[in-house]
PDB file of N, CA, C and O in Angstrom:
ATOM      1  N   MET A   1    -247.799 -50.512-219.383  1.00  0.00           N
ATOM      2  CA  MET A   1    -246.714 -51.477-219.308  1.00  0.00           C
ATOM      3  C   MET A   1    -245.884 -51.266-218.043  1.00  0.00           C
ATOM      4  O   MET A   1    -245.564 -52.224-217.340  1.00  0.00           O
ATOM      5  N   GLN A   2    -245.540 -50.023-217.759  1.00  0.00           N
ATOM      6  CA  GLN A   2    -244.716 -49.724-216.592  1.00  0.00           C
ATOM      7  C   GLN A   2    -245.445 -50.094-215.302  1.00  0.00           C
ATOM      8  O   GLN A   2    -244.821 -50.615-214.378  1.00  0.00           O
ATOM      9  N   LYS A   3    -246.756 -49.834-215.220  1.00  0.00           N
ATOM     10  CA  LYS A   3    -247.515 -50.159-214.016  1.00  0.00           C
ATOM     11  C   LYS A   3    -247.595 -51.666-213.804  1.00  0.00           C
ATOM     12  O   LYS A   3    -247.560 -52.132-212.665  1.00  0.00           O
ATOM     13  N   GLU A   4    -247.701 -52.430-214.883  1.00  0.00           N
ATOM     14  CA  GLU A   4    -247.753 -53.886-214.762  1.00  0.00           C
ATOM     15  C   GLU A   4    -246.479 -54.418-214.105  1.00  0.00           C
ATOM     16  O   GLU A   4    -246.551 -55.305-213.253  1.00  0.00           O
ATOM     17  N   ILE A   5    -245.340 -53.900-214.481  1.00  0.00           N
ATOM     18  CA  ILE A   5    -244.065 -54.341-213.917  1.00  0.00           C
ATOM     19  C   ILE A   5    -243.977 -53.932-212.448  1.00  0.00           C
ATOM     20  O   ILE A   5    -243.511 -54.715-211.620  1.00  0.00           O
ATOM     21  N   GLN A   6    -244.413 -52.728-212.114  1.00  0.00           N
ATOM     22  CA  GLN A   6    -244.334 -52.254-210.742  1.00  0.00           C
ATOM     23  C   GLN A   6    -245.302 -52.987-209.820  1.00  0.00           C
ATOM     24  O   GLN A   6    -245.006 -53.150-208.636  1.00  0.00           O
ATOM     25  N   ASN A   7    -246.442 -53.431-210.326  1.00  0.00           N
ATOM     26  CA  ASN A   7    -247.448 -54.079-209.496  1.00  0.00           C
ATOM     27  C   ASN A   7    -247.183 -55.557-209.266  1.00  0.00           C
ATOM     28  O   ASN A   7    -247.860 -56.173-208.443  1.00  0.00           O
ATOM     29  N   LYS A   8    -246.233 -56.139-209.958  1.00  0.00           N
ATOM     30  CA  LYS A   8    -245.908 -57.544-209.733  1.00  0.00           C
ATOM     31  C   LYS A   8    -245.212 -57.704-208.389  1.00  0.00           C
ATOM     32  O   LYS A   8    -244.369 -56.891-208.008  1.00  0.00           O
ATOM     33  N   ILE A   9    -245.575 -58.760-207.681  1.00  0.00           N
ATOM     34  CA  ILE A   9    -244.959 -59.029-206.390  1.00  0.00           C
ATOM     35  C   ILE A   9    -243.560 -59.586-206.581  1.00  0.00           C
ATOM     36  O   ILE A   9    -242.671 -59.350-205.763  1.00  0.00           O
ATOM     37  N   TYR A  10    -243.370 -60.323-207.660  1.00  0.00           N
ATOM     38  CA  TYR A  10    -242.070 -60.931-207.904  1.00  0.00           C
ATOM     39  C   TYR A  10    -241.677 -60.755-209.361  1.00  0.00           C
ATOM     40  O   TYR A  10    -242.520 -60.494-210.220  1.00  0.00           O
ATOM     41  N   ASN A  11    -240.387 -60.902-209.624  1.00  0.00           N
ATOM     42  CA  ASN A  11    -239.852 -60.895-210.985  1.00  0.00           C
ATOM     43  C   ASN A  11    -239.088 -62.182-211.193  1.00  0.00           C
ATOM     44  O   ASN A  11    -238.322 -62.608-210.328  1.00  0.00           O
ATOM     45  N   GLU A  12    -239.298 -62.806-212.349  1.00  0.00           N
ATOM     46  CA  GLU A  12    -238.560 -64.026-212.660  1.00  0.00           C
ATOM     47  C   GLU A  12    -237.217 -63.645-213.260  1.00  0.00           C
ATOM     48  O   GLU A  12    -237.146 -62.850-214.196  1.00  0.00           O
ATOM     49  N   LEU A  13    -236.159 -64.218-212.712  1.00  0.00           N
ATOM     50  CA  LEU A  13    -234.805 -63.919-213.180  1.00  0.00           C
ATOM     51  C   LEU A  13    -234.366 -64.983-214.183  1.00  0.00           C
ATOM     52  O   LEU A  13    -234.620 -66.173-213.999  1.00  0.00           O
ATOM     53  N   VAL A  14    -233.714 -64.539-215.228  1.00  0.00           N
ATOM     54  CA  VAL A  14    -233.282 -65.438-216.286  1.00  0.00           C
ATOM     55  C   VAL A  14    -231.755 -65.349-216.406  1.00  0.00           C
ATOM     56  O   VAL A  14    -231.171 -64.286-216.199  1.00  0.00           O
ATOM     57  N   ASN A  15    -231.127 -66.459-216.736  1.00  0.00           N
ATOM     58  CA  ASN A  15    -229.683 -66.540-216.977  1.00  0.00           C
ATOM     59  C   ASN A  15    -228.828 -66.195-215.757  1.00  0.00           C
ATOM     60  O   ASN A  15    -227.718 -65.683-215.907  1.00  0.00           O
ATOM     61  N   ILE A  16    -229.326 -66.468-214.564  1.00  0.00           N
ATOM     62  CA  ILE A  16    -228.516 -66.310-213.358  1.00  0.00           C
ATOM     63  C   ILE A  16    -227.507 -67.457-213.298  1.00  0.00           C
ATOM     64  O   ILE A  16    -226.336 -67.257-212.976  1.00  0.00           O
ATOM     65  N   VAL A  17    -227.984 -68.653-213.612  1.00  0.00           N
ATOM     66  CA  VAL A  17    -227.141 -69.850-213.627  1.00  0.00           C
ATOM     67  C   VAL A  17    -227.050 -70.322-215.079  1.00  0.00           C
ATOM     68  O   VAL A  17    -228.085 -70.453-215.733  1.00  0.00           O
ATOM     69  N   PRO A  18    -225.856 -70.583-215.606  1.00  0.00           N
ATOM     70  CA  PRO A  18    -225.738 -71.106-216.970  1.00  0.00           C
ATOM     71  C   PRO A  18    -226.544 -72.409-217.127  1.00  0.00           C
ATOM     72  O   PRO A  18    -226.621 -73.214-216.200  1.00  0.00           O
ATOM     73  N   LYS A  19    -227.134 -72.599-218.299  1.00  0.00           N
ATOM     74  CA  LYS A  19    -227.996 -73.759-218.530  1.00  0.00           C
ATOM     75  C   LYS A  19    -227.274 -75.085-218.340  1.00  0.00           C
ATOM     76  O   LYS A  19    -227.853 -76.038-217.819  1.00  0.00           O
ATOM     77  N   ASN A  20    -226.020 -75.154-218.757  1.00  0.00           N
ATOM     78  CA  ASN A  20    -225.292 -76.418-218.602  1.00  0.00           C
ATOM     79  C   ASN A  20    -225.045 -76.742-217.129  1.00  0.00           C
ATOM     80  O   ASN A  20    -225.124 -77.906-216.734  1.00  0.00           O
ATOM     81  N   VAL A  21    -224.746 -75.729-216.311  1.00  0.00           N
ATOM     82  CA  VAL A  21    -224.544 -75.940-214.875  1.00  0.00           C
ATOM     83  C   VAL A  21    -225.860 -76.357-214.225  1.00  0.00           C
ATOM     84  O   VAL A  21    -225.895 -77.267-213.396  1.00  0.00           O
ATOM     85  N   LEU A  22    -226.936 -75.684-214.609  1.00  0.00           N
ATOM     86  CA  LEU A  22    -228.258 -75.993-214.068  1.00  0.00           C
ATOM     87  C   LEU A  22    -228.645 -77.437-214.357  1.00  0.00           C
ATOM     88  O   LEU A  22    -229.103 -78.144-213.460  1.00  0.00           O
ATOM     89  N   SER A  23    -228.466 -77.882-215.598  1.00  0.00           N
ATOM     90  CA  SER A  23    -228.852 -79.251-215.952  1.00  0.00           C
ATOM     91  C   SER A  23    -227.957 -80.290-215.263  1.00  0.00           C
ATOM     92  O   SER A  23    -228.447 -81.333-214.830  1.00  0.00           O
ATOM     93  N   ILE A  24    -226.660 -80.018-215.157  1.00  0.00           N
ATOM     94  CA  ILE A  24    -225.742 -80.960-214.502  1.00  0.00           C
ATOM     95  C   ILE A  24    -226.070 -81.093-213.017  1.00  0.00           C
ATOM     96  O   ILE A  24    -226.145 -82.203-212.489  1.00  0.00           O
ATOM     97  N   LYS A  25    -226.265 -79.953-212.344  1.00  0.00           N
ATOM     98  CA  LYS A  25    -226.550 -79.996-210.909  1.00  0.00           C
ATOM     99  C   LYS A  25    -227.944 -80.559-210.627  1.00  0.00           C
ATOM    100  O   LYS A  25    -228.140 -81.213-209.603  1.00  0.00           O
ATOM    101  N   ASN A  26    -228.913 -80.322-211.511  1.00  0.00           N
ATOM    102  CA  ASN A  26    -230.249 -80.905-211.334  1.00  0.00           C
ATOM    103  C   ASN A  26    -230.209 -82.420-211.525  1.00  0.00           C
ATOM    104  O   ASN A  26    -230.857 -83.162-210.786  1.00  0.00           O
ATOM    105  N   LYS A  27    -229.450 -82.870-212.514  1.00  0.00           N
ATOM    106  CA  LYS A  27    -229.349 -84.310-212.765  1.00  0.00           C
ATOM    107  C   LYS A  27    -228.693 -85.020-211.583  1.00  0.00           C
ATOM    108  O   LYS A  27    -229.094 -86.124-211.215  1.00  0.00           O
ATOM    109  N   ALA A  28    -227.687 -84.383-210.993  1.00  0.00           N
ATOM    110  CA  ALA A  28    -226.994 -84.960-209.842  1.00  0.00           C
ATOM    111  C   ALA A  28    -227.726 -84.681-208.531  1.00  0.00           C
ATOM    112  O   ALA A  28    -227.362 -85.228-207.489  1.00  0.00           O
ATOM    113  N   LYS A  29    -228.752 -83.835-208.577  1.00  0.00           N
ATOM    114  CA  LYS A  29    -229.509 -83.408-207.387  1.00  0.00           C
ATOM    115  C   LYS A  29    -228.566 -82.853-206.328  1.00  0.00           C
ATOM    116  O   LYS A  29    -228.623 -83.239-205.160  1.00  0.00           O
ATOM    117  N   SER A  30    -227.707 -81.948-206.753  1.00  0.00           N
ATOM    118  CA  SER A  30    -226.649 -81.467-205.866  1.00  0.00           C
ATOM    119  C   SER A  30    -226.832 -80.029-205.377  1.00  0.00           C
ATOM    120  O   SER A  30    -225.907 -79.468-204.788  1.00  0.00           O
ATOM    121  N   TRP A  31    -227.995 -79.419-205.603  1.00  0.00           N
ATOM    122  CA  TRP A  31    -228.235 -78.097-205.038  1.00  0.00           C
ATOM    123  C   TRP A  31    -228.491 -78.269-203.548  1.00  0.00           C
ATOM    124  O   TRP A  31    -229.357 -79.048-203.147  1.00  0.00           O
ATOM    125  N   THR A  32    -227.745 -77.550-202.735  1.00  0.00           N
ATOM    126  CA  THR A  32    -227.914 -77.677-201.287  1.00  0.00           C
ATOM    127  C   THR A  32    -228.923 -76.645-200.782  1.00  0.00           C
ATOM    128  O   THR A  32    -228.977 -75.513-201.263  1.00  0.00           O
ATOM    129  N   TYR A  33    -229.710 -77.064-199.809  1.00  0.00           N
ATOM    130  CA  TYR A  33    -230.739 -76.222-199.209  1.00  0.00           C
ATOM    131  C   TYR A  33    -230.069 -75.068-198.472  1.00  0.00           C
ATOM    132  O   TYR A  33    -229.137 -75.285-197.698  1.00  0.00           O
ATOM    133  N   GLY A  34    -230.536 -73.851-198.704  1.00  0.00           N
ATOM    134  CA  GLY A  34    -229.983 -72.686-198.023  1.00  0.00           C
ATOM    135  C   GLY A  34    -229.384 -71.686-199.003  1.00  0.00           C
ATOM    136  O   GLY A  34    -229.681 -71.719-200.197  1.00  0.00           O
ATOM    137  N   TYR A  35    -228.547 -70.805-198.493  1.00  0.00           N
ATOM    138  CA  TYR A  35    -227.976 -69.739-199.300  1.00  0.00           C
ATOM    139  C   TYR A  35    -226.820 -70.244-200.151  1.00  0.00           C
ATOM    140  O   TYR A  35    -225.942 -70.957-199.664  1.00  0.00           O
ATOM    141  N   ASN A  36    -226.826 -69.869-201.426  1.00  0.00           N
ATOM    142  CA  ASN A  36    -225.756 -70.210-202.354  1.00  0.00           C
ATOM    143  C   ASN A  36    -224.986 -68.925-202.660  1.00  0.00           C
ATOM    144  O   ASN A  36    -225.486 -68.047-203.362  1.00  0.00           O
ATOM    145  N   GLU A  37    -223.767 -68.823-202.129  1.00  0.00           N
ATOM    146  CA  GLU A  37    -222.963 -67.610-202.296  1.00  0.00           C
ATOM    147  C   GLU A  37    -222.539 -67.372-203.741  1.00  0.00           C
ATOM    148  O   GLU A  37    -222.481 -66.230-204.197  1.00  0.00           O
ATOM    149  N   LYS A  38    -222.247 -68.443-204.450  1.00  0.00           N
ATOM    150  CA  LYS A  38    -221.734 -68.304-205.817  1.00  0.00           C
ATOM    151  C   LYS A  38    -222.744 -67.612-206.731  1.00  0.00           C
ATOM    152  O   LYS A  38    -222.373 -66.747-207.525  1.00  0.00           O
ATOM    153  N   TYR A  39    -224.025 -67.991-206.620  1.00  0.00           N
ATOM    154  CA  TYR A  39    -225.047 -67.431-207.504  1.00  0.00           C
ATOM    155  C   TYR A  39    -225.964 -66.438-206.804  1.00  0.00           C
ATOM    156  O   TYR A  39    -226.876 -65.901-207.432  1.00  0.00           O
ATOM    157  N   ASN A  40    -225.742 -66.181-205.513  1.00  0.00           N
ATOM    158  CA  ASN A  40    -226.485 -65.182-204.749  1.00  0.00           C
ATOM    159  C   ASN A  40    -227.991 -65.444-204.736  1.00  0.00           C
ATOM    160  O   ASN A  40    -228.776 -64.562-205.084  1.00  0.00           O
ATOM    161  N   PHE A  41    -228.396 -66.645-204.338  1.00  0.00           N
ATOM    162  CA  PHE A  41    -229.809 -66.934-204.137  1.00  0.00           C
ATOM    163  C   PHE A  41    -229.993 -67.970-203.041  1.00  0.00           C
ATOM    164  O   PHE A  41    -229.052 -68.664-202.657  1.00  0.00           O
ATOM    165  N   VAL A  42    -231.218 -68.064-202.546  1.00  0.00           N
ATOM    166  CA  VAL A  42    -231.557 -69.024-201.512  1.00  0.00           C
ATOM    167  C   VAL A  42    -232.280 -70.196-202.171  1.00  0.00           C
ATOM    168  O   VAL A  42    -233.269 -70.001-202.879  1.00  0.00           O
ATOM    169  N   VAL A  43    -231.792 -71.401-201.941  1.00  0.00           N
ATOM    170  CA  VAL A  43    -232.405 -72.607-202.501  1.00  0.00           C
ATOM    171  C   VAL A  43    -233.404 -73.137-201.477  1.00  0.00           C
ATOM    172  O   VAL A  43    -233.036 -73.413-200.335  1.00  0.00           O
ATOM    173  N   ILE A  44    -234.677 -73.281-201.886  1.00  0.00           N
ATOM    174  CA  ILE A  44    -235.690 -73.816-200.977  1.00  0.00           C
ATOM    175  C   ILE A  44    -236.148 -75.201-201.421  1.00  0.00           C
ATOM    176  O   ILE A  44    -237.225 -75.658-201.038  1.00  0.00           O
ATOM    177  N   SER A  45    -235.340 -75.856-202.218  1.00  0.00           N
ATOM    178  CA  SER A  45    -235.649 -77.189-202.708  1.00  0.00           C
ATOM    179  C   SER A  45    -234.969 -78.232-201.836  1.00  0.00           C
ATOM    180  O   SER A  45    -233.750 -78.214-201.669  1.00  0.00           O
ATOM    181  N   LYS A  46    -235.761 -79.138-201.281  1.00  0.00           N
ATOM    182  CA  LYS A  46    -235.192 -80.216-200.473  1.00  0.00           C
ATOM    183  C   LYS A  46    -234.806 -81.412-201.336  1.00  0.00           C
ATOM    184  O   LYS A  46    -234.134 -82.326-200.857  1.00  0.00           O
ATOM    185  N   THR A  47    -235.224 -81.421-202.609  1.00  0.00           N
ATOM    186  CA  THR A  47    -234.894 -82.534-203.503  1.00  0.00           C
ATOM    187  C   THR A  47    -233.541 -82.353-204.172  1.00  0.00           C
ATOM    188  O   THR A  47    -233.013 -83.299-204.756  1.00  0.00           O
ATOM    189  N   GLY A  48    -232.971 -81.152-204.095  1.00  0.00           N
ATOM    190  CA  GLY A  48    -231.682 -80.898-204.733  1.00  0.00           C
ATOM    191  C   GLY A  48    -231.804 -80.463-206.176  1.00  0.00           C
ATOM    192  O   GLY A  48    -230.804 -80.391-206.890  1.00  0.00           O
ATOM    193  N   GLN A  49    -233.034 -80.168-206.621  1.00  0.00           N
ATOM    194  CA  GLN A  49    -233.257 -79.697-207.989  1.00  0.00           C
ATOM    195  C   GLN A  49    -233.982 -78.363-207.946  1.00  0.00           C
ATOM    196  O   GLN A  49    -234.860 -78.158-207.108  1.00  0.00           O
ATOM    197  N   ILE A  50    -233.617 -77.446-208.855  1.00  0.00           N
ATOM    198  CA  ILE A  50    -234.297 -76.157-208.943  1.00  0.00           C
ATOM    199  C   ILE A  50    -234.797 -75.946-210.365  1.00  0.00           C
ATOM    200  O   ILE A  50    -234.287 -76.532-211.320  1.00  0.00           O
ATOM    201  N   GLU A  51    -235.814 -75.090-210.478  1.00  0.00           N
ATOM    202  CA  GLU A  51    -236.378 -74.819-211.800  1.00  0.00           C
ATOM    203  C   GLU A  51    -236.345 -73.328-212.117  1.00  0.00           C
ATOM    204  O   GLU A  51    -235.729 -72.927-213.105  1.00  0.00           O
ATOM    205  N   ASN A  52    -236.982 -72.514-211.316  1.00  0.00           N
ATOM    206  CA  ASN A  52    -237.056 -71.078-211.562  1.00  0.00           C
ATOM    207  C   ASN A  52    -236.356 -70.316-210.453  1.00  0.00           C
ATOM    208  O   ASN A  52    -236.254 -70.786-209.319  1.00  0.00           O
ATOM    209  N   ILE A  53    -235.872 -69.122-210.803  1.00  0.00           N
ATOM    210  CA  ILE A  53    -235.278 -68.226-209.817  1.00  0.00           C
ATOM    211  C   ILE A  53    -236.073 -66.930-209.878  1.00  0.00           C
ATOM    212  O   ILE A  53    -236.204 -66.318-210.938  1.00  0.00           O
ATOM    213  N   ILE A  54    -236.604 -66.519-208.729  1.00  0.00           N
ATOM    214  CA  ILE A  54    -237.413 -65.305-208.675  1.00  0.00           C
ATOM    215  C   ILE A  54    -236.789 -64.316-207.709  1.00  0.00           C
ATOM    216  O   ILE A  54    -235.976 -64.683-206.862  1.00  0.00           O
ATOM    217  N   ASN A  55    -237.182 -63.050-207.847  1.00  0.00           N
ATOM    218  CA  ASN A  55    -236.717 -61.995-206.962  1.00  0.00           C
ATOM    219  C   ASN A  55    -237.939 -61.385-206.295  1.00  0.00           C
ATOM    220  O   ASN A  55    -238.847 -60.892-206.964  1.00  0.00           O
ATOM    221  N   ILE A  56    -237.950 -61.425-204.961  1.00  0.00           N
ATOM    222  CA  ILE A  56    -239.017 -60.793-204.186  1.00  0.00           C
ATOM    223  C   ILE A  56    -238.352 -59.795-203.246  1.00  0.00           C
ATOM    224  O   ILE A  56    -237.605 -60.182-202.348  1.00  0.00           O
ATOM    225  N   SER A  57    -238.621 -58.532-203.454  1.00  0.00           N
ATOM    226  CA  SER A  57    -238.074 -57.455-202.610  1.00  0.00           C
ATOM    227  C   SER A  57    -236.565 -57.568-202.414  1.00  0.00           C
ATOM    228  O   SER A  57    -236.067 -57.399-201.301  1.00  0.00           O
ATOM    229  N   GLY A  58    -235.849 -57.850-203.476  1.00  0.00           N
ATOM    230  CA  GLY A  58    -234.391 -57.906-203.420  1.00  0.00           C
ATOM    231  C   GLY A  58    -233.817 -59.234-202.976  1.00  0.00           C
ATOM    232  O   GLY A  58    -232.597 -59.386-202.922  1.00  0.00           O
ATOM    233  N   LEU A  59    -234.670 -60.208-202.654  1.00  0.00           N
ATOM    234  CA  LEU A  59    -234.214 -61.528-202.247  1.00  0.00           C
ATOM    235  C   LEU A  59    -234.390 -62.495-203.408  1.00  0.00           C
ATOM    236  O   LEU A  59    -235.507 -62.684-203.890  1.00  0.00           O
ATOM    237  N   ASN A  60    -233.302 -63.109-203.864  1.00  0.00           N
ATOM    238  CA  ASN A  60    -233.359 -64.080-204.955  1.00  0.00           C
ATOM    239  C   ASN A  60    -233.637 -65.458-204.368  1.00  0.00           C
ATOM    240  O   ASN A  60    -232.938 -65.911-203.462  1.00  0.00           O
ATOM    241  N   ILE A  61    -234.670 -66.123-204.897  1.00  0.00           N
ATOM    242  CA  ILE A  61    -235.086 -67.428-204.387  1.00  0.00           C
ATOM    243  C   ILE A  61    -235.124 -68.416-205.539  1.00  0.00           C
ATOM    244  O   ILE A  61    -235.738 -68.154-206.574  1.00  0.00           O
ATOM    245  N   ALA A  62    -234.456 -69.569-205.352  1.00  0.00           N
ATOM    246  CA  ALA A  62    -234.482 -70.646-206.344  1.00  0.00           C
ATOM    247  C   ALA A  62    -235.614 -71.598-205.951  1.00  0.00           C
ATOM    248  O   ALA A  62    -235.570 -72.231-204.897  1.00  0.00           O
ATOM    249  N   LEU A  63    -236.614 -71.687-206.806  1.00  0.00           N
ATOM    250  CA  LEU A  63    -237.779 -72.524-206.521  1.00  0.00           C
ATOM    251  C   LEU A  63    -237.520 -73.971-206.926  1.00  0.00           C
ATOM    252  O   LEU A  63    -236.784 -74.224-207.880  1.00  0.00           O
ATOM    253  N   PRO A  64    -238.119 -74.923-206.209  1.00  0.00           N
ATOM    254  CA  PRO A  64    -237.895 -76.331-206.535  1.00  0.00           C
ATOM    255  C   PRO A  64    -238.537 -76.721-207.860  1.00  0.00           C
ATOM    256  O   PRO A  64    -239.485 -76.088-208.327  1.00  0.00           O
ATOM    257  N   LYS A  65    -237.999 -77.768-208.445  1.00  0.00           N
ATOM    258  CA  LYS A  65    -238.538 -78.311-209.680  1.00  0.00           C
ATOM    259  C   LYS A  65    -239.877 -78.985-209.372  1.00  0.00           C
ATOM    260  O   LYS A  65    -240.002 -79.693-208.373  1.00  0.00           O
ATOM    261  N   ALA A  66    -240.865 -78.766-210.221  1.00  0.00           N
ATOM    262  CA  ALA A  66    -242.199 -79.339-210.008  1.00  0.00           C
ATOM    263  C   ALA A  66    -242.153 -80.857-210.164  1.00  0.00           C
ATOM    264  O   ALA A  66    -241.454 -81.364-211.041  1.00  0.00           O
ATOM    265  N   PRO A  67    -242.883 -81.585-209.330  1.00  0.00           N
ATOM    266  CA  PRO A  67    -242.893 -83.041-209.457  1.00  0.00           C
ATOM    267  C   PRO A  67    -243.574 -83.481-210.752  1.00  0.00           C
ATOM    268  O   PRO A  67    -244.448 -82.787-211.271  1.00  0.00           O
ATOM    269  N   LYS A  68    -243.163 -84.642-211.266  1.00  0.00           N
ATOM    270  CA  LYS A  68    -243.757 -85.151-212.506  1.00  0.00           C
ATOM    271  C   LYS A  68    -245.158 -85.678-212.285  1.00  0.00           C
ATOM    272  O   LYS A  68    -246.004 -85.593-213.175  1.00  0.00           O
ATOM    273  N   SER A  69    -245.415 -86.227-211.094  1.00  0.00           N
ATOM    274  CA  SER A  69    -246.756 -86.750-210.807  1.00  0.00           C
ATOM    275  C   SER A  69    -247.122 -86.430-209.362  1.00  0.00           C
ATOM    276  O   SER A  69    -246.259 -86.197-208.515  1.00  0.00           O
ATOM    277  N   PHE A  70    -248.413 -86.426-209.111  1.00  0.00           N
ATOM    278  CA  PHE A  70    -248.928 -86.143-207.787  1.00  0.00           C
ATOM    279  C   PHE A  70    -249.639 -87.373-207.256  1.00  0.00           C
ATOM    280  O   PHE A  70    -250.144 -88.188-208.028  1.00  0.00           O
ATOM    281  N   ILE A  71    -249.679 -87.506-205.950  1.00  0.00           N
ATOM    282  CA  ILE A  71    -250.444 -88.592-205.347  1.00  0.00           C
ATOM    283  C   ILE A  71    -251.909 -88.181-205.387  1.00  0.00           C
ATOM    284  O   ILE A  71    -252.269 -87.095-204.932  1.00  0.00           O
ATOM    285  N   LYS A  72    -252.735 -89.037-205.921  1.00  0.00           N
ATOM    286  CA  LYS A  72    -254.138 -88.715-206.106  1.00  0.00           C
ATOM    287  C   LYS A  72    -254.993 -89.630-205.238  1.00  0.00           C
ATOM    288  O   LYS A  72    -254.735 -90.831-205.149  1.00  0.00           O
ATOM    289  N   ARG A  73    -255.980 -89.076-204.619  1.00  0.00           N
ATOM    290  CA  ARG A  73    -256.880 -89.847-203.777  1.00  0.00           C
ATOM    291  C   ARG A  73    -257.794 -90.703-204.644  1.00  0.00           C
ATOM    292  O   ARG A  73    -258.177 -90.296-205.740  1.00  0.00           O
ATOM    293  N   SER A  74    -258.139 -91.872-204.160  1.00  0.00           N
ATOM    294  CA  SER A  74    -259.014 -92.787-204.882  1.00  0.00           C
ATOM    295  C   SER A  74    -260.392 -92.156-205.063  1.00  0.00           C
ATOM    296  O   SER A  74    -260.919 -91.542-204.135  1.00  0.00           O
ATOM    297  N   GLU A  75    -260.971 -92.299-206.234  1.00  0.00           N
ATOM    298  CA  GLU A  75    -262.293 -91.742-206.515  1.00  0.00           C
ATOM    299  C   GLU A  75    -263.380 -92.420-205.670  1.00  0.00           C
ATOM    300  O   GLU A  75    -264.335 -91.761-205.260  1.00  0.00           O
ATOM    301  N   LYS A  76    -263.247 -93.727-205.404  1.00  0.00           N
ATOM    302  CA  LYS A  76    -264.248 -94.441-204.606  1.00  0.00           C
ATOM    303  C   LYS A  76    -264.309 -93.867-203.193  1.00  0.00           C
ATOM    304  O   LYS A  76    -265.394 -93.606-202.674  1.00  0.00           O
ATOM    305  N   LYS A  77    -263.147 -93.671-202.571  1.00  0.00           N
ATOM    306  CA  LYS A  77    -263.102 -93.121-201.221  1.00  0.00           C
ATOM    307  C   LYS A  77    -263.624 -91.692-201.214  1.00  0.00           C
ATOM    308  O   LYS A  77    -264.331 -91.288-200.291  1.00  0.00           O
ATOM    309  N   ARG A  78    -263.280 -90.943-202.225  1.00  0.00           N
ATOM    310  CA  ARG A  78    -263.722 -89.550-202.296  1.00  0.00           C
ATOM    311  C   ARG A  78    -265.236 -89.473-202.385  1.00  0.00           C
ATOM    312  O   ARG A  78    -265.852 -88.661-201.695  1.00  0.00           O
ATOM    313  N   ARG A  79    -265.844 -90.298-203.218  1.00  0.00           N
ATOM    314  CA  ARG A  79    -267.303 -90.304-203.338  1.00  0.00           C
ATOM    315  C   ARG A  79    -267.949 -90.734-202.029  1.00  0.00           C
ATOM    316  O   ARG A  79    -268.980 -90.187-201.637  1.00  0.00           O
ATOM    317  N   ALA A  80    -267.361 -91.698-201.359  1.00  0.00           N
ATOM    318  CA  ALA A  80    -267.903 -92.187-200.090  1.00  0.00           C
ATOM    319  C   ALA A  80    -267.850 -91.087-199.037  1.00  0.00           C
ATOM    320  O   ALA A  80    -268.800 -90.915-198.273  1.00  0.00           O
ATOM    321  N   ILE A  81    -266.759 -90.348-198.989  1.00  0.00           N
ATOM    322  CA  ILE A  81    -266.628 -89.261-198.007  1.00  0.00           C
ATOM    323  C   ILE A  81    -267.583 -88.135-198.329  1.00  0.00           C
ATOM    324  O   ILE A  81    -268.253 -87.622-197.433  1.00  0.00           O
ATOM    325  N   LEU A  82    -267.660 -87.740-199.587  1.00  0.00           N
ATOM    326  CA  LEU A  82    -268.568 -86.669-199.971  1.00  0.00           C
ATOM    327  C   LEU A  82    -270.018 -87.082-199.749  1.00  0.00           C
ATOM    328  O   LEU A  82    -270.832 -86.274-199.303  1.00  0.00           O
ATOM    329  N   GLY A  83    -270.343 -88.322-200.054  1.00  0.00           N
ATOM    330  CA  GLY A  83    -271.711 -88.823-199.865  1.00  0.00           C
ATOM    331  C   GLY A  83    -272.106 -88.883-198.408  1.00  0.00           C
ATOM    332  O   GLY A  83    -273.256 -88.593-198.079  1.00  0.00           O
ATOM    333  N   SER A  84    -271.185 -89.253-197.514  1.00  0.00           N
ATOM    334  CA  SER A  84    -271.519 -89.354-196.092  1.00  0.00           C
ATOM    335  C   SER A  84    -271.709 -87.981-195.468  1.00  0.00           C
ATOM    336  O   SER A  84    -272.475 -87.848-194.513  1.00  0.00           O
ATOM    337  N   ASN A  85    -271.036 -86.959-195.980  1.00  0.00           N
ATOM    338  CA  ASN A  85    -271.207 -85.606-195.436  1.00  0.00           C
ATOM    339  C   ASN A  85    -272.545 -85.017-195.848  1.00  0.00           C
ATOM    340  O   ASN A  85    -273.115 -84.218-195.104  1.00  0.00           O
ATOM    341  N   ARG A  86    -273.043 -85.375-196.972  1.00  0.00           N
ATOM    342  CA  ARG A  86    -274.310 -84.818-197.455  1.00  0.00           C
ATOM    343  C   ARG A  86    -275.505 -85.378-196.684  1.00  0.00           C
ATOM    344  O   ARG A  86    -276.525 -84.702-196.550  1.00  0.00           O
ATOM    345  N   ASN A  87    -275.390 -86.602-196.178  1.00  0.00           N
ATOM    346  CA  ASN A  87    -276.486 -87.217-195.460  1.00  0.00           C
ATOM    347  C   ASN A  87    -276.619 -86.710-194.042  1.00  0.00           C
ATOM    348  O   ASN A  87    -277.650 -86.942-193.410  1.00  0.00           O
ATOM    349  N   SER A  88    -275.628 -86.035-193.526  1.00  0.00           N
ATOM    350  CA  SER A  88    -275.631 -85.569-192.130  1.00  0.00           C
ATOM    351  C   SER A  88    -276.526 -84.376-191.949  1.00  0.00           C
ATOM    352  O   SER A  88    -276.646 -83.857-190.839  1.00  0.00           O
TER     353      SER A  88
END
């Protein structure tokens, strides 16, 4: 158990920001990019929303909230590209 904790590159921090503050600021998208003195972490979210806070070598980093959907490439174009590479 002790070795597992020591071998992790990062640790996830919990309860750094109260849940009500987190939800209010995420809804308003008001987290500013850069260092936040009040909560002692660096925000790397350009959308103004954060989800997780991790610690890497003593640096607290607020990770951006994951998007709800991703842009997906068309299957027809993908098959055409893959098919043309195989014929070469």
